[in-house]
N, C-alpha and C positions, 0 to 999 in steps of 0.2 A: 099224268102221262107225259105232258110236255116237259116236265122236270127231268124225267128219266131220259128222254130223247136229247135234251140239252147236255146232260151228263155224258151220254154216249158220244155225242158229237165232240165235246171237249176232250174226252179220253182219246178219241180217234186223232184229233188234232195234235195232242201232246205226244202221242207215239210217232207221229210223222215228223216232228221236229228233229233235225239231225243232232245227234249227240256228239259232243266234242271228243275227238280222238285224244287219247293220252299222249303226252309229249314223249319224244324218244327217251329223254332222261328219266321220266317216270317209268316207262317200260323197262329200261335198264335196271332201275332200282327194284322194280317188282320182280324181275328175274333173279337179281342178286339175293333178294329176301327169301327165295325158295331154298337157299343154301344155309338157312338158320341152323346153328348147332354143328355144322360141318367142322371137323378139326382144322386147326392151323397147321399148315405144312410149308416150311420155308422153301420157296421156289415152286410151290405147288400150283397147279392149274394149267389147263389147256382149253382150246375151244371145245373139246369134248367133255370137259368137266374137271373134277378134282383129280389130282395126281400125287405121286409119291413126293415126300420132301427130299431136298437135295443136299449133298455135302456142302458145307461142313456140318450141317444140322440134320443129319440123317437119323431121325428117331423112329422111323417106321410108320409115320402117320401118312394118311392119304387125305388130302384136302386142298386148301387154298392158302396162299399168303395174300397180303393186302392187294398187291397189283394183279396177282393171278385171279382173284375174285372179280375185280373191276374188268379186267381184260376178257374174262370168260363171259360176263354178262353183256359186254359190248358186242362180242362175237355172236351171242345168241340172238340179240335184237337186230343188229345191223348187218351181220354176216362178215364184218370186217375182222381180220385176224391180226390183232396188235402183237401177238406172240411172234409171228414170223416177220413182221414189219420192223422189229427191233424197238418197239415202243412199250413192251411189257414191263420193263423195270421202271419203278416209280420215278426216279430222277430222269430217265430218258423220256418218259411221258411228259413230265412237267416242263422240262427244259427244251423240248422240241419246239421249233418255230411253228407258227400256225399253218404254213404251207406244207411242211412235212407231216405235222400232226393231222391235218385235215379237219380239225375242229377249232372252235373259237375259244379264246381265253377271256374271262370276265373278272373284274375285281371281286374279291371275296364278298364284299358288301352286297353284291348283286346275285348271290347264290340262289339256286332253285333246286327243287327235288331232282335227284339223279345227276347233279353236277359232281365231278370228282374234286374233292378237297384234299390238299396235300399238307404234310408237316415235315419239318426238317431244319431246326435251328434257325439260321439266317436265311434259309431257302435260297442259298447261293448255288447257282448252276455251275459255277467254276470250281466248286469244291466237291471232290469225289465223296459220295455217301452222305452229303449234307441233307438231301431230300430223301427221306427213308420210309414214309408212310402215306397211304392214300385210302380214302374212304369215299362213300357216296352220300351226298346230302339227302336227308329224309324229308327236309322241309327247308324253309329259308331262315331257320333259326339255328338251334344248337345241336340238333340230332344228326348223327351219321351212322351209316351201316358199313361194317368193316370186318376184316379178319385181323384182330389186334396183334397177337403174338403167341409164342409157345406157352407162356404162363397162363394166359386166358384160355387158349386152345379151343376156341369156338367162334364161328362167324356170328356176329351179334350187333345190336345197337349200342352205341356209346354217345356220350355228350362230348362236344368239342371242348367246352370249358373245363370238363373234368379230365381231358386227355393228358394234360400236363405240359403241353406245348401250344404255342400260338400257331394258328393255321397260316400257311403261306399266303401271300397277297393275291393270288389268282386261283380261280377254279377253271376247270375245263368243262365245257358244255358239249355233250355228244349229240349235235344236231346236224 
């Protein structure tokens, strides 16, 4: 009998231990992952969800492009509308200073789940169109969640090493 009373007391104590809240980044990643399989739509995405693709790539798809997916997930978790703040475009997000961005940048080597990881040749903020892709880190390793392109045409997981480009030197942490 004493054994069962001890087990009951231990179970009671374990349930009283506060559980760690997921990080903001993990919550953003979790929301973004609910869009699995959603079509790629160039220029697609709003705080309300997927939207039509935009000219010049008007294929009739309703979905997200890479930065639209990230901005939508940020909006869902934090309430912040990067679309109307002018930070929705991948290069605008990456190249914004931390005061304008409102989030901190960390070296790529310090990446965590939910951090935004960027791609774009030399990752040069002075060159228009240089930074052209963003995804969300799924772990601190090689996995990212993203809306790759019209050829793939689905929000999905990809490896960074298999992406074909080196990631930019900084990630953005949405905390």
